C-alpha positions as CSV (number, residue, x, y, z in Angstrom):
1,M,0.1,0.0,-0.3
2,S,1.5,3.3,-0.9
3,T,1.8,6.2,1.6
4,A,-0.5,9.2,0.8
5,I,0.8,11.4,3.4
6,Q,3.7,11.6,5.8
7,F,4.6,13.8,8.8
8,V,8.3,13.6,10.0
9,N,9.1,15.5,13.3
10,V,6.6,18.1,12.6
11,C,6.2,21.0,15.0
12,R,4.2,24.2,14.8
13,Q,4.6,27.4,17.3
14,Y,2.4,30.4,17.4
15,H,3.7,33.5,19.1
16,L,0.9,35.2,21.3
17,G,2.8,38.5,22.7
18,S,6.0,37.4,24.2
19,A,4.6,33.9,25.0
20,E,5.4,31.1,22.6
21,V,2.6,28.5,22.2
22,D,3.4,25.0,20.8
23,A,0.5,23.8,18.7
24,L,2.0,20.7,17.5
25,K,5.1,18.8,19.1
26,N,7.0,16.2,17.0
27,I,4.4,14.9,15.1
28,N,5.3,11.6,12.9
29,L,2.4,10.0,11.1
30,E,2.0,8.1,7.9
31,I,-1.1,7.5,6.2
32,D,-1.8,5.2,3.4
33,Q,-3.4,5.9,0.2
34,G,-7.2,4.9,0.5
35,E,-7.2,4.9,4.4
36,F,-9.8,6.6,6.3
37,V,-8.2,8.3,9.4
38,A,-10.0,10.2,12.4
39,L,-8.2,13.0,14.5
40,V,-9.9,13.0,17.7
41,G,-8.9,15.3,20.7
42,P,-10.2,17.8,22.9
43,S,-10.4,21.5,21.8
44,G,-6.5,22.9,21.8
45,S,-5.1,19.2,21.1
46,G,-3.8,20.5,17.6
47,K,-6.1,18.5,15.5
48,S,-7.2,21.4,13.2
49,T,-3.9,22.8,13.1
50,L,-2.8,19.3,11.9
51,L,-5.4,19.4,9.1
52,H,-4.5,23.0,8.1
53,L,-0.8,21.9,7.7
54,L,-2.0,19.1,5.4
55,G,-4.0,21.3,3.4
56,G,-1.6,23.5,2.8
57,L,-3.1,26.4,4.7
58,D,-0.4,26.9,7.3
59,H,3.2,26.1,7.3
60,P,5.2,23.8,9.8
61,S,7.7,25.6,12.1
62,S,9.9,22.6,11.5
63,G,9.9,19.3,10.3
64,E,8.5,17.5,7.0
65,I,5.1,17.3,5.5
66,N,4.9,15.1,2.2
67,A,1.6,14.8,0.4
68,Q,1.2,12.9,-2.8
69,G,4.8,13.3,-3.3
70,I,4.8,16.8,-2.6
71,A,7.2,18.4,0.2
72,L,4.8,21.0,1.9
73,Q,7.2,22.6,3.9
74,A,9.1,23.9,0.8
75,A,6.5,24.3,-1.7
76,S,5.6,27.8,-2.9
77,E,1.9,29.3,-2.8
78,E,1.4,28.5,-6.5
79,E,2.4,25.0,-6.0
80,L,0.0,24.7,-2.9
81,T,-2.8,26.1,-4.7
82,R,-2.5,23.4,-7.7
83,L,-2.4,20.9,-5.0
84,R,-5.5,21.9,-3.2
85,R,-7.4,22.3,-6.6
86,H,-6.3,19.1,-8.1
87,K,-5.7,16.5,-5.2
88,I,-7.2,17.9,-2.1
89,G,-11.0,18.3,-1.4
90,F,-12.3,20.1,1.7
91,I,-15.5,19.6,3.7
92,F,-16.1,22.1,6.3
93,Q,-18.6,22.0,9.4
94,T,-20.2,25.1,8.2
95,F,-20.7,23.9,4.7
96,N,-19.4,27.1,3.0
97,L,-21.8,26.8,0.0
98,L,-22.1,30.2,-1.7
99,P,-25.8,31.4,-0.9
100,T,-26.3,33.0,-4.2
101,L,-25.7,29.7,-6.3
102,S,-27.5,26.6,-6.7
103,A,-26.5,23.3,-5.5
104,L,-25.5,22.7,-9.3
105,E,-23.6,26.0,-9.5
106,N,-22.0,25.4,-6.1
107,V,-20.7,21.8,-6.9
108,A,-19.5,22.9,-10.5
109,L,-17.6,26.0,-9.0
110,P,-14.2,24.2,-8.7
111,L,-14.4,23.0,-12.4
112,M,-15.4,26.8,-13.5
113,L,-12.2,27.9,-11.6
114,G,-10.3,25.4,-13.8
115,G,-11.5,26.7,-17.0
116,V,-13.8,23.4,-17.9
117,P,-16.5,24.1,-20.6
118,L,-20.0,24.8,-18.9
119,A,-21.7,21.6,-20.3
120,E,-19.1,19.3,-19.1
121,R,-19.1,20.7,-15.5
122,N,-22.5,20.6,-15.2
123,Q,-22.7,17.1,-16.5
124,Q,-20.2,16.1,-14.0
125,A,-21.7,18.0,-11.0
126,E,-25.2,16.5,-11.7
127,A,-24.0,13.2,-11.8
128,L,-22.3,13.7,-8.5
129,L,-25.3,15.3,-6.8
130,Q,-27.4,12.3,-8.1
131,R,-24.7,9.9,-6.4
132,V,-24.9,11.8,-3.1
133,G,-28.8,11.7,-3.3
134,L,-29.6,15.3,-4.3
135,G,-30.6,14.7,-7.9
136,H,-34.1,16.6,-7.0
137,R,-32.4,19.5,-5.6
138,L,-30.2,20.5,-8.2
139,H,-31.2,24.2,-8.7
140,H,-32.0,24.7,-5.2
141,R,-30.1,27.5,-3.3
142,P,-28.5,26.6,0.2
143,T,-31.0,28.6,1.9
144,E,-33.6,26.3,0.5
145,M,-31.9,22.9,1.7
146,S,-31.5,21.1,5.1
147,G,-28.4,21.0,7.2
148,G,-27.9,17.3,5.7
149,E,-28.4,18.4,2.0
150,Q,-26.1,21.2,2.2
151,Q,-23.5,18.7,3.9
152,R,-24.2,16.6,0.9
153,A,-23.7,19.2,-1.5
154,A,-20.4,20.1,0.2
155,I,-19.2,16.5,-0.1
156,A,-20.1,16.5,-3.8
157,R,-18.2,19.8,-4.2
158,A,-15.1,18.2,-2.6
159,L,-15.3,15.2,-4.9
160,I,-15.9,17.2,-8.2
161,N,-12.1,17.4,-9.1
162,H,-11.5,13.7,-8.4
163,P,-9.0,14.6,-5.7
164,Q,-6.8,12.0,-3.8
165,I,-7.3,13.2,-0.4
166,I,-10.3,14.7,1.2
167,L,-10.0,16.6,4.4
168,A,-13.1,17.0,6.7
169,D,-13.4,19.5,9.8
170,E,-16.1,18.3,11.9
171,P,-18.2,17.4,8.9
172,T,-21.4,16.5,11.2
173,G,-20.8,19.3,13.7
174,N,-23.9,21.1,12.6
175,L,-26.4,18.2,11.9
176,D,-28.2,16.1,14.0
177,S,-27.2,12.7,14.9
178,S,-29.5,10.8,12.4
179,T,-28.6,13.3,9.7
180,G,-24.8,12.9,10.9
181,A,-24.9,9.3,10.3
182,E,-26.3,9.4,7.1
183,V,-23.3,11.9,5.8
184,M,-20.8,9.5,7.7
185,D,-22.3,6.3,5.9
186,L,-22.0,8.4,2.4
187,L,-18.2,9.4,3.3
188,R,-17.6,5.6,4.1
189,E,-19.2,4.5,1.1
190,L,-17.1,7.1,-1.3
191,N,-14.1,6.1,0.6
192,A,-14.6,2.6,-0.1
193,E,-15.7,3.0,-3.9
194,R,-13.3,5.6,-5.1
195,G,-10.3,4.8,-3.0
196,V,-9.8,8.5,-2.0
197,T,-7.8,9.2,1.4
198,L,-10.3,10.5,4.1
199,I,-9.0,12.4,7.1
200,I,-11.7,14.0,9.4
201,V,-11.3,16.1,12.3
202,T,-13.9,15.3,15.3
203,H,-14.3,15.0,19.0
204,D,-17.2,12.7,18.5
205,L,-16.0,9.1,19.0
206,E,-19.3,7.9,17.3
207,V,-18.2,9.6,14.2
208,A,-14.5,8.4,14.5
209,A,-15.8,4.7,14.8
210,Y,-16.5,4.8,11.1
211,A,-12.6,5.3,10.4
212,D,-10.0,2.7,10.0
213,R,-7.5,4.4,12.4
214,I,-8.2,6.8,15.0
215,V,-5.3,9.2,16.0
216,H,-5.7,10.7,19.4
217,L,-4.0,14.1,20.1
218,R,-3.4,15.9,23.2
219,D,-1.5,19.0,23.7
220,G,-0.3,18.8,20.5
221,Q,1.3,15.4,20.5
222,I,0.0,12.0,19.3
223,S,-1.1,10.3,22.5
224,K,-2.7,7.2,21.0
225,I,-3.2,5.5,17.6
226,E,-6.1,3.0,17.5
227,I,-6.9,0.8,14.6
228,L,-10.5,-0.3,14.9
229,E,-11.7,-3.7,15.2
230,G,-13.0,-4.9,11.8
231,S,-11.5,-2.0,9.9
232,P,-11.1,-2.5,6.1
233,L,-7.3,-1.9,6.3
234,K,-6.4,-3.5,3.3
235,E,-4.8,-2.6,-0.3
236,A,-7.3,-0.1,-1.7
237,S,-7.5,1.1,-5.1
238,P,-6.1,4.5,-5.6
239,A,-8.4,7.5,-6.5
240,T,-8.6,7.3,-10.4
241,S,-8.5,9.8,-12.7
242,E,-11.2,8.4,-14.9
243,N,-13.5,11.0,-16.2
244,R,-11.6,13.7,-14.6
245,A,-12.4,17.1,-16.4
246,K,-9.2,18.6,-17.9
247,T,-8.6,21.8,-16.0
248,K,-6.3,24.5,-16.9
249,S,-3.2,24.5,-14.3
250,N,-3.4,28.2,-13.6
251,G,-7.2,28.2,-12.6
252,S,-7.7,31.1,-14.6
253,L,-11.4,31.9,-15.6
254,A,-12.4,31.9,-19.2
255,L,-13.7,35.3,-20.3
256,K,-17.3,33.8,-21.1
257,D,-17.5,32.4,-17.4
258,L,-16.1,35.6,-15.8
259,L,-18.8,37.8,-17.9
260,R,-21.6,34.9,-17.0
261,S,-20.5,35.2,-13.1
262,A,-20.3,39.0,-13.2
263,F,-24.0,39.3,-15.1
264,G,-25.3,36.6,-12.6
265,N,-24.2,38.6,-9.6
266,L,-25.8,41.8,-11.2
267,R,-28.9,40.2,-11.5
268,R,-28.9,38.5,-7.9
269,R,-28.5,41.9,-6.3
270,P,-30.7,44.3,-8.7
271,V,-31.5,47.0,-5.9
272,R,-27.9,47.3,-5.0
273,N,-26.5,47.4,-8.3
274,I,-29.3,50.0,-9.4
275,L,-28.4,52.2,-6.7
276,T,-24.6,52.0,-7.2
277,S,-25.1,52.9,-10.6
278,A,-27.5,55.5,-9.7
279,G,-24.9,56.9,-7.6
280,V,-22.3,57.1,-10.4
281,V,-24.7,58.7,-12.6
282,I,-25.9,61.5,-10.3
283,G,-22.2,62.5,-9.5
284,I,-21.2,62.5,-13.4
285,V,-24.6,64.3,-14.3
286,T,-23.8,66.9,-11.4
287,L,-20.4,67.4,-12.8
288,V,-21.2,67.4,-16.4
289,A,-24.3,70.2,-15.5
290,M,-21.9,72.2,-13.4
291,V,-19.1,72.5,-15.7
292,S,-21.6,73.0,-18.7
293,F,-23.5,75.8,-16.8
294,G,-20.5,77.8,-16.4
295,V,-19.1,77.1,-20.0
296,G,-22.5,78.3,-21.3
297,V,-22.6,81.3,-18.9
298,Q,-19.2,82.5,-20.5
299,A,-20.4,81.7,-24.0
300,E,-23.5,83.7,-23.4
301,V,-21.3,86.6,-21.9
302,N,-18.7,86.3,-24.8
303,R,-21.9,86.5,-27.4
304,N,-23.3,89.4,-25.9
305,F,-20.0,91.4,-25.5
306,A,-19.3,90.5,-29.2
307,A,-22.7,91.8,-30.2
308,L,-21.9,95.2,-28.3
309,G,-18.9,95.7,-30.3
310,L,-15.4,94.6,-29.0
311,E,-14.0,97.2,-31.2
312,N,-15.6,99.9,-28.8
313,V,-13.7,101.8,-26.2
314,I,-15.5,104.0,-23.7
315,I,-13.6,107.4,-22.9
316,S,-14.8,109.5,-20.0
317,P,-13.6,112.8,-18.3
318,T,-11.0,112.6,-15.5
319,F,-12.6,113.6,-12.3
320,P,-10.9,114.5,-8.7
321,E,-10.8,111.1,-6.6
322,E,-13.1,112.6,-3.9
323,D,-15.9,113.2,-6.6
324,A,-15.4,110.1,-8.8
325,A,-16.9,107.7,-6.3
326,F,-20.3,108.8,-6.4
327,D,-21.6,111.6,-8.7
328,P,-25.2,110.5,-9.9
329,F,-25.9,113.8,-11.4
330,G,-22.7,115.0,-12.8
331,F,-22.3,118.0,-10.6
332,A,-18.5,117.7,-10.1
333,E,-16.3,119.6,-12.4
334,P,-13.8,117.3,-14.2
335,L,-10.4,117.9,-13.8
336,V,-9.6,116.5,-17.7
337,P,-12.9,117.5,-19.6
338,L,-14.0,115.7,-22.8
339,T,-14.0,118.7,-25.0
340,P,-15.3,118.8,-28.7
341,E,-11.7,119.3,-29.7
342,M,-10.8,116.0,-28.1
343,V,-13.7,114.4,-29.8
344,A,-12.4,115.9,-33.3
345,A,-9.1,114.6,-32.6
346,F,-10.1,111.0,-32.0
347,R,-12.1,110.8,-35.1
348,A,-9.2,112.0,-37.2
349,M,-7.3,108.7,-36.1
350,P,-6.6,106.3,-38.9
351,E,-7.6,103.5,-36.2
352,V,-11.0,104.9,-35.4
353,E,-14.4,104.3,-37.3
354,S,-16.5,106.6,-35.4
355,A,-16.5,108.4,-32.2
356,T,-19.8,109.4,-30.7
357,P,-20.1,112.0,-27.8
358,V,-22.7,111.0,-25.1
359,L,-24.5,113.2,-22.4
360,N,-26.4,111.9,-19.5
361,L,-29.6,113.1,-18.2
362,P,-30.8,112.8,-14.5
363,S,-33.0,109.8,-14.3
364,N,-35.5,111.9,-11.9
365,M,-36.1,114.6,-14.4
366,E,-39.8,115.0,-15.3
367,V,-40.3,115.7,-19.2
368,S,-43.5,115.9,-21.0
369,L,-44.0,116.0,-24.7
370,T,-46.5,118.4,-26.6
371,L,-47.7,117.7,-30.0
372,G,-50.6,120.0,-31.2
373,D,-53.1,119.7,-28.4
374,Q,-51.8,116.4,-27.1
375,T,-49.4,116.5,-23.8
376,L,-47.8,113.1,-22.9
377,P,-45.3,112.3,-20.1
378,L,-41.8,110.7,-21.0
379,R,-41.1,108.0,-18.8
380,L,-37.3,108.0,-18.9
381,A,-36.1,104.5,-17.3
382,S,-32.4,105.3,-17.7
383,N,-30.1,108.3,-17.2
384,F,-28.3,107.3,-20.1
385,G,-28.8,109.4,-23.1
386,G,-28.2,107.1,-26.3
387,G,-26.2,108.4,-29.2
388,P,-26.1,107.6,-33.0
389,P,-26.9,104.2,-34.6
390,G,-24.3,101.7,-34.0
391,M,-22.8,103.3,-31.3
392,M,-22.8,100.2,-29.1
393,G,-22.5,97.8,-31.7
394,D,-25.1,95.5,-33.5
395,L,-27.2,94.9,-30.4
396,A,-28.2,98.7,-30.3
397,T,-28.5,99.1,-34.1
398,P,-31.8,101.0,-34.3
399,E,-34.7,99.8,-36.5
400,M,-36.6,102.7,-38.0
401,L,-40.2,102.6,-38.9
402,A,-40.3,105.9,-40.2
403,G,-37.7,108.7,-41.0
404,N,-34.2,108.5,-40.1
405,P,-32.0,107.7,-37.4
406,L,-30.0,110.5,-35.7
407,G,-26.9,111.1,-37.5
408,E,-23.2,111.7,-36.1
409,G,-23.5,115.4,-37.1
410,D,-27.3,116.0,-36.0
411,T,-27.4,119.0,-33.5
412,A,-31.2,118.8,-33.5
413,G,-34.2,116.8,-33.8
414,M,-35.8,114.0,-31.9
415,V,-36.3,110.3,-32.8
416,I,-39.4,109.0,-30.8
417,L,-40.2,105.3,-30.0
418,V,-43.0,103.2,-31.4
419,G,-44.7,103.1,-28.1
420,L,-44.9,106.9,-28.0
421,A,-45.7,107.5,-31.5
422,D,-48.5,105.1,-30.9
423,E,-50.1,107.0,-28.2
424,L,-49.8,110.2,-30.3
425,L,-51.6,108.7,-33.3
426,A,-54.3,107.1,-31.0
427,K,-56.3,110.4,-31.4
428,T,-55.2,112.1,-34.5
429,G,-54.9,108.8,-36.5
430,G,-52.4,108.3,-39.5
431,D,-49.2,106.4,-39.5
432,Y,-45.7,106.9,-38.3
433,A,-44.6,108.7,-41.3
434,D,-47.0,111.7,-40.5
435,L,-45.3,112.5,-37.3
436,V,-42.1,113.0,-38.8
437,G,-41.1,116.7,-39.5
438,Q,-43.5,118.0,-37.0
439,A,-42.5,120.3,-34.2
440,V,-43.0,119.3,-30.8
441,T,-42.3,121.1,-27.4
442,L,-40.3,119.4,-24.6
443,T,-41.3,120.7,-20.8
444,V,-38.8,120.1,-18.5
445,R,-39.8,120.3,-14.7
446,L,-37.5,120.7,-11.8
447,P,-38.3,119.0,-8.5
448,R,-39.1,122.7,-7.1
449,G,-41.4,123.2,-9.6
450,E,-39.4,125.4,-12.2
451,T,-40.3,124.5,-15.7
452,R,-38.7,125.4,-18.9
453,D,-39.7,124.5,-22.6
454,F,-37.6,123.2,-25.8
455,T,-38.6,123.0,-29.0
456,T,-37.5,120.4,-31.6
457,T,-38.4,118.4,-34.5
458,V,-39.3,114.8,-34.8
459,I,-36.9,113.4,-37.7
460,G,-38.0,109.6,-37.2
461,V,-40.0,106.8,-35.3
462,Q,-37.9,104.0,-34.2
463,N,-38.7,100.4,-32.9
464,S,-38.2,100.1,-29.1
465,H,-35.9,97.1,-29.2
466,G,-32.9,97.9,-27.4
467,Y,-33.9,101.2,-26.1
468,S,-35.9,101.9,-22.6
469,S,-36.5,105.7,-23.0
470,A,-37.0,108.5,-25.8
471,D,-33.8,109.5,-27.6
472,L,-33.4,113.2,-27.5
473,G,-31.3,114.8,-30.4
474,L,-27.7,116.1,-29.2
475,Q,-28.4,119.8,-29.2
476,E,-31.6,119.2,-27.1
477,R,-29.6,117.1,-24.5
478,I,-26.8,119.7,-24.4
479,E,-29.6,122.5,-23.7
480,I,-31.4,120.7,-21.2
481,K,-28.7,119.5,-19.1
482,A,-27.2,123.0,-19.4
483,W,-30.4,124.6,-17.9
484,W,-30.9,121.7,-15.4
485,Y,-27.5,122.2,-13.8
486,G,-28.0,126.1,-13.8
487,R,-25.3,126.7,-16.3
488,P,-25.8,130.0,-18.5
489,D,-23.9,128.3,-21.2
490,T,-24.5,125.2,-23.0
491,L,-22.4,121.9,-22.4
492,S,-21.0,122.0,-25.9
493,T,-18.1,124.2,-24.9
494,D,-17.9,122.3,-21.4
495,G,-17.3,118.9,-22.6
496,Y,-19.3,115.6,-22.7
497,D,-20.0,112.8,-20.3
498,M,-18.7,110.2,-22.5
499,L,-17.2,109.5,-25.8
500,V,-17.9,105.9,-27.4
501,V,-15.2,105.4,-29.9
502,R,-15.5,102.4,-32.3
503,A,-12.0,101.2,-33.8
504,V,-11.7,99.8,-37.3
505,D,-11.0,96.3,-35.8
506,Q,-9.9,95.0,-32.2
507,L,-6.1,95.0,-33.2
508,A,-6.6,98.9,-33.5
509,V,-8.0,99.0,-29.8
510,P,-4.7,99.5,-28.0
511,S,-3.8,102.5,-30.2
512,V,-7.3,104.2,-29.0
513,L,-6.4,103.2,-25.3
514,E,-2.7,104.9,-25.7
515,N,-4.4,108.2,-27.1
516,A,-6.8,108.5,-24.3
517,A,-4.0,107.8,-21.8
518,S,-1.8,110.4,-23.3
519,R,-4.6,113.0,-22.9
520,N,-5.2,111.9,-19.2
521,L,-8.8,110.7,-19.9
522,E,-10.2,107.7,-18.3
523,A,-10.6,104.7,-21.0
524,Q,-11.9,101.3,-21.0
525,S,-12.4,98.7,-23.8
526,L,-15.2,96.3,-23.8
527,G,-12.3,93.8,-24.5
528,T,-10.7,94.6,-21.2
529,I,-14.2,94.3,-19.5
530,L,-14.9,90.8,-21.2
531,E,-11.4,89.8,-20.0
532,L,-12.2,90.8,-16.3
533,A,-15.5,89.3,-16.8
534,N,-13.9,86.0,-18.2
535,R,-11.6,85.7,-15.1
536,V,-14.5,86.2,-12.8
537,L,-16.4,83.5,-15.0
538,A,-13.4,81.2,-14.7
539,V,-13.3,81.3,-10.9
540,M,-17.2,80.3,-10.9
541,Q,-16.4,77.6,-13.4
542,A,-13.7,76.3,-11.0
543,L,-16.0,76.6,-8.1
544,L,-19.0,74.9,-9.9
545,G,-16.4,72.3,-11.1
546,S,-15.5,71.8,-7.6
547,V,-19.1,71.3,-6.3
548,G,-19.7,68.8,-9.2
549,G,-16.4,67.0,-8.3
550,L,-17.4,66.8,-4.8
551,A,-20.5,65.3,-5.8
552,L,-18.7,62.9,-7.9
553,L,-16.3,62.0,-5.1
554,V,-19.3,61.2,-2.8
555,A,-20.6,58.9,-5.5
556,T,-17.6,57.3,-5.8
557,L,-17.0,56.6,-2.2
558,G,-20.5,55.3,-2.0
559,V,-19.8,53.0,-5.1
560,A,-16.3,52.1,-3.7
561,N,-17.7,51.2,-0.5
562,T,-20.3,49.1,-2.1
563,M,-17.6,47.5,-4.3
564,M,-15.5,46.7,-1.7
565,M,-18.2,45.1,0.6
566,A,-18.9,42.7,-2.6
567,I,-15.3,41.9,-3.1
568,Y,-14.9,41.2,0.8
569,E,-18.0,38.8,0.3
570,R,-16.8,37.3,-3.2
571,T,-13.2,37.0,-1.6
572,R,-14.6,34.9,1.4
573,E,-16.7,32.8,-1.1
């Protein structure tokens, strides 16, 4: 009879703090091929340690262990893995069946890990389940089977790779006596018919009585070896490799088996996987939405600035610092006024397409318009008195419904908005063209009650798009402002409130800015404003991206936690 397992002076020590514990002391034992051996002893006697050493799950501190011709103390982890996969089967007290798999899938699992095709492994697993009496429970999960049935399935799983050695750790520990006897009868039958070497660990002498030999352990040493009366210790047929499935030595999963297992796991836990996916989706959508919002706002700002005209430069007089902070009505005298001569100088520059002076009127000024026997109030929504067409780019290009817009050289005349024109025509009838050329009187009233009339002529009717108030002619603005501020002369000699210069292109803007700086005038281009706005928007995008990134990070941590738990779960399996 050939030797299947040999222990030679095997010792195993553990270190618990500064103390050294001898779990096994000088174990010498030989187990023949096909023999049924029971390791018996009280708790702490070393029987489970001996079983772990034999299964390659632990290493001896000293001594030699030979199993199926392999020196376990010198074997690499890869060699021990191959030994456990192909030559040793394990049966556990707690069954260790995967709860998410059926009995058939649990038994076939070792063959799947060995790369055996699906049809072949299912055929072998079904045959073994039939042999252990579970032919009617092929597709039941462990939770749907009794303890005895689960242990039978575990026995079938241990036999699926046709091992030469089976190690059983308290195989009846979780079973009642009747079911335990059935399991032991089955193990005895399989040992006899297959010639497999069977080693069980038990503290139950009734279970040990099924063995050929009982090895008694106490305090880490073999105290007695007992050969049972009538045991069939004889020449046994070695475990055969007949009908053994051809498995891969590296134990790698085939891609289709890997995908099948992955999708099967997804189907088994739909709620968890849906919530996990939802976390990822929410995080990604939040990040994309935040970044897209910032990019969209920046694009809209750039578009609006481009519509206003990036070639425009806003030039204004220079005021004393103490007056420049807050001057809502323009009472402060400028240090450097924006004179008509300066306007002419800017217009003469070859880099300048147009230069439009602008005057501001107070927003609390009361103005009424009289045409014939009709008198209507003008509700000025802004203190900005607009200039000629195109002064603020394409966005402010007026749409004339009748007559002409104010030209750059106009010093008199008034363009009225369509809303005001409709009110004037409501009683008299006619169309917008009938208003062009008619004289109108503007009555301006001070808060203290003083009034003054100014007469001008309607030169056009304009659509209200882009404007919020009636646009007065240049000369009328000058006269009204001079009177409003109590100055005896017109403002045409004192200077303007602002000059809008349009360069021929964006490359010419720096020349206009340099000219304004040389005259000590305040100047700012829309391009400069846009650059500042883009800096602010870049900070906003970074903040929005950070918020979205934080949401994605939280979702990622949630996913990582879920996946880690799944990995721990599958690793144990």
